[in-house]
C-alpha angles and dihedrals in degrees: 000000000000112000096187121113117223115210128185115211117212119232140087100332121002122257122195114211126188120209133186107243142199099307096062090045095048090049090053090060089066092062127087118299130215090277089070127048115255110232127219094272093057092050094048088046089058093047095053099030115174093329098088085097094041093116115061116240092228127052120224117237112267110248092202090070088081088061097046089050091049089049091051093054093046088049091054090054090043095052092043090054089045091054093049091044093052092048091049092049091051091045091051097046100038106030107026104028092031101041108023101026093115097042098044118117114250092246093048091050094052093043090053091046094048091047090051089048090049091051089046088059088053090050088058093045092045091050098049111013094087092052093049091048091051090050088052094059105038138350123270113223096165143004116307117236104238114342093068102033094099095045094053101036107047105105099191119059093197092052089048090049092052093048093046098042111119089002101136112194124184100226098116118125093343099124100048094039094047094050088061092045092051091053092230107181123232087247090058092048092047092053090057089075094038097131098037111126116257089222093066134068124249101247093213089065098040113128107216093200129034091235130050090033098175096051096047098049108121094238090056093047087060088059090052091051090053095053091046090059091046096047093043090054092047091048091050091053093047097048095042092048092050093052093045092050099044098032089193096161095147131259120302113212119230110268094013097138091179093066099032095106099030095103092051093047091051093047090053091050096046090046092051092049091047094048092048091050093047090050087053092052090045091054090045090049093051090046095051092044093052096040106033104027105028091034092221094169091050092047093052091045091052092050090049089052092224099139128220095314089053090076092081090052093049092046091051093049091050094050091049092050092047092046091052092049091051100041097041133016115332088237095055092084091059089063091063123097128181094243094059091038091054090047089053089051092048090054090051122110089228113099090208093054091045090055092047091051093045092051092052095046092046093054095043094045092057097037114106089217100050106023097095097056094038097051093046091055091044091050094059093045104081094176092057092048088050090051090051092051091048092054089058086075094057095105099163110121090232089062096053098116097050091045091049090049091051090050094050092048094050090047090056092043094051090059090087117068096225092050093046088056090052091050094048090047093062110102110252095011097128091047089051091049089048089061088066090066111083111184095157095213110168118242116237121188094205113100093211099066141039125231118252128238117252130196097210114101130192093244112032092194095053114106097242094151094047089055091046091055092047093047092053091044091054094048090046091056092045091049091067086086116066095218089055089054089057091052090050091052092049095051108105114247095358101107093051089052091052094048090050088062091057091069114106123176123227093248092055095050096046097043109110093198095056113134122230091247092061093056095039095086094054093046094049094048091050090050089053095047089047090055093046092048094049094052113127130226129022093325090057093050091051094046094048089052093047092047095047091047092061103096095221098052102084096033091053089052092048091055090053092049091048100044104019102086090124090054108056092165091061091047093050091051091047093050093048088054090055090050093052092045089052089070086081118069095220093048090050090057091046091051094047091044094053107096116252101005096109092040093053092047090054091047089056092042093053096039108134104194100054114148117241092254092051100057091100088070090060090050096052091043087058093048091051093051092049089050093048090051094048112110091338113118093181094054091047090055089048091053092048088053089059088064095226100138094103093050091047091053089050090049089063087077095052112088094215095050108030099088095053094035087056091051092049093048093047092051090048092052092046105042106027094088132229093289089072095049095109093049093046091053085088089073089073089079088071093060098096090050091048095050093048090051092051089054098045107030137068145204117000098007093046091049092053092046095050089050092050090046091054088055100038095054092058088069091058136084120227093260094048091052091051091052090051090055092049093049090049092049089230123123122218089240090058090049092048091051090050091053091050091051090052093053092047090050092052102048089158127036108275118220093216092055105021097164100045096098091048092050092047091052090046091054093044091052089053091050093050093047092048098051133020090210090065090060090058090046093053092043088053091050093054098255093153093058092046093051093048088053090052090055087063094050107042117135140186086246088077094052100073136072096206138012137217102208104309093336117101121227135186098031117217115251092231121047121230087244094060091048091054091048089051089053093049091048092053090051091047096048091049091049093052091049090051093049093050090049092052091049092053092051092050090053 
């Protein structure tokens, strides 16, 4: 089942965007948190995301092969006709007019002359008709790539005439007629010249003479050239057939050697002319049958999914393939494919050709059938990618379609990590992508205020929001690579733009009738900020500082936490951003000092009526609170002022809450300071629950409860602790035995519970300091040997509270090595005391 949501954005031209929804994000919540190191697999998973399968394993059959095969067959007929025409021309000029010019009958002379003039007419139409037809369809601002190469590169007109003589090509009226058949709307035709300068004329509407304007428009001249070719071929067939049927070449006197071979020479000429004309008509009939009756162009256009305006692109591709087959080897056209063809057009200097190329690539890049092959070819063509990036800067409202196409192509291209690296590696790429984001915040010169956002744009019909969505989507895909995250952070003015999009007003969040497109911008910007804030290494540290320093970041998140109950996905993303930012000490203080953030997090954490699919929001809220309380005395005091201790203690009994409730309570006990000792005495009420969890649970919950126990027992007197053990129906010896079993189970530091051995040793040290009997219990259970084994297996993994990827953060004050030595010293001191007492008794 496809769990993607397809959203159509309204605006000038639709854009379909696909976003990964709740399921993938909820599955991510089941993975390791910042309290455990993320291994290589987790990091690679983040880099590649769901796009490892972005390219289909199979490639769809290319529809354009039908056109290249058709062009090949036409070229065979064309070159056969060309060969016959050339031979006929040589025969007429050398043999007939050169050898028999004086002896030719008057009618034969004029028939030959007329046929040559007719073919001369076709020379003119063959040399210029294609250019006129092209001008009739769209303007030419630069040299074409293939269709006009012969017309503009042949240096010798006579050589061109010889090569073109009797070469009938079916190009007449095809452009104008097919535009009507394809039902291309006036809007589509107008956009073909979207980037033509307003200071120049459209060549298709140029009147060549001041009078008879209709007749001398270039698009009408192309019709005339078509009919000239058609009439010349028909006339050639009629004249040649008449002479071959009648054979009235005049009498040849007996013994007249000068006229002996005249009849045969004339028969050969007329036969060549007839054969050439018939091949022309055969080619024309085949062309008309495939194009007009079988609708080959329409069929290929439909298979390519290019829509009505795609007929221009398909027709242009076919003409270029046919031209290549005719002008070069007949097999050269078979080497063409529509993807490379569109990339050539995109690199052209002609705005019309660029638009045609962009349209094709846009459709193929987002098509499920053709995206794999298309994006692979695009990815290895750096010049084309650079041109696409350059097009993002074309902000004129008249260039909207080509800019939109470039943005959609880059969005699809960035879905693969290797391609995203190529895009980000282009100089100025991030700045170009930044131009897609239009926040419209006013600029104020005063240093003591910030400009407000406004919703009024210069061109109301321009698809600003569509470009905003695409810009955020491209950045989100690029941010899967940590180096790209650094480039995003270093791009001037980009982070403030992204943060501006995280703002959601109360009426938007509470509106039950809000459409997915209205909330998409907020969601996508939050996803991007989350990826940037969770970046590891030096880049991550820099990004978290930059993000937290933007004054709107935390307040925007607070508004989502406060009013976004109907949008748990937005709340989850917002909370995860806070958790990542809390890796930095300054950001932790900013979050805690922003009014209402801690309160809203606790409101979510203690919420009772969460739906089953919203429980992940509770989990991440607890993780965020635990992070904010970690090594932050001021945040611990803020939490205590919220009077939530009782509810946290009760939360230890709730399966969904107990892990994070335990983490929060432990951080409060550890980092609140001595001035809060009296208030934290309430935590001792949780001791029985904690002890029972230690004895019955495993892994993460057990680790948290052992750590909490080591902190909670420090707030008790000896008698109070004894009472706790009695109420829990657990003896200290049983607890000691459990701790030994845990240490033996984890001979090496486990990545899933990296602090469990530390917490066990801390609890054991408290027990040995509290009662001398516990020392004997641990000695009998082999604690010394176990601790000595730990000395040989200590690791940096056990020295940190949290992790950013595989990098440890917030180092513990005491190393695991020093804790082990403290435990061994307690065991040794008690052993010496016991030995001395035994010696005295013996004496």
